[in-house]
C-alpha positions in Angstrom: 0.0 0.0 0.0 2.9 2.4 0.8 4.4 1.7 -2.7 1.0 2.5 -4.3 0.5 5.7 -2.3 4.1 6.8 -3.0 3.5 6.2 -6.8 0.3 8.2 -6.7 1.9 11.1 -4.8 4.9 11.0 -7.2 2.6 11.1 -10.3 0.7 14.1 -8.8 3.9 16.1 -8.3 5.4 15.0 -11.7 2.2 16.1 -13.4 2.4 19.5 -11.6 6.0 20.0 -12.7 5.2 19.1 -16.4 2.1 21.3 -16.3 3.9 24.5 -15.1 5.4 25.5 -18.5 2.3 24.4 -20.4 0.0 26.5 -18.2 2.5 29.4 -18.3 2.6 29.3 -22.1 -1.1 29.6 -22.1 -0.7 32.8 -20.1 -2.5 31.3 -17.0 0.0 32.8 -14.6 -2.1 32.5 -11.5 -2.4 28.7 -12.1 1.3 28.4 -13.0 2.3 30.1 -9.8 -0.1 27.9 -7.8 1.6 24.8 -9.3 5.0 26.3 -8.5 3.8 26.8 -4.9 2.5 23.3 -4.6 5.7 21.8 -5.8 7.7 24.2 -3.6 5.8 22.8 -0.5 6.9 19.3 -1.6 10.5 20.5 -1.9 10.3 21.9 1.6 9.1 18.5 2.9 12.0 16.8 1.1 14.5 19.3 2.6 13.1 18.8 6.1 13.4 15.0 5.6 17.1 15.0 4.4 16.1 15.0 0.7 14.1 11.8 1.0 10.3 11.4 0.7 8.8 10.6 4.1 7.1 7.6 2.4 10.5 6.1 1.7 11.1 5.8 5.4 7.7 4.2 6.0 8.2 1.7 3.2 11.6 0.8 4.6 9.9 -0.5 7.7 8.3 -3.3 5.7 11.1 -4.6 3.6 14.9 -5.1 3.7 15.1 -4.3 0.0 16.9 -1.0 -0.8 17.0 -0.8 -4.6 16.3 2.7 -6.0 12.7 1.8 -6.7 11.9 -0.5 -3.7 9.4 2.0 -2.4 7.7 3.2 -5.7 6.4 1.7 -8.9 8.9 3.4 -11.2 11.7 1.9 -13.4 14.9 1.8 -11.4 16.7 4.2 -13.8 13.9 6.8 -13.2 13.8 6.3 -9.5 17.6 6.7 -9.3 17.5 9.9 -11.3 14.2 11.3 -10.2 15.4 14.3 -8.3 17.8 15.4 -11.0 15.3 15.0 -13.8 12.3 16.5 -12.1 14.3 19.1 -10.2 15.8 20.3 -13.5 12.3 20.4 -15.2 10.9 22.3 -12.2 13.7 24.9 -12.3 13.3 25.3 -16.0 9.5 25.6 -15.7 9.9 28.2 -13.0 12.4 30.2 -15.1 10.2 29.9 -18.1 7.2 31.1 -16.2 9.0 34.0 -14.6 10.5 35.0 -18.0 7.0 35.0 -19.6 5.4 36.8 -16.7 8.0 39.5 -16.6 7.9 40.0 -20.3 11.5 39.0 -20.9 10.4 36.2 -23.2 7.9 36.5 -26.0 6.0 33.2 -26.6 
């Protein structure tokens, strides 16, 4: 159950990250900034938990397995690179949104 919940939570935040530049490109800045804020809250949770999802610690109580994807239904390569991939997409989405909003970028 923890693995299912973790996958659902991950999918929600991944969708938010992917949606940020799409929503910004449509000039829905209030929605884009709301998505940025939602993901920022998740980043704060990760920072407070040593850059680990709290669900990882819960899942660890139920298995001795420690592969990169032991706690989530993701391919191992994606679980291993998740923070790098989605952190980069998030930063790029925030920069894109700010550039559009400030008028530095014409889209």
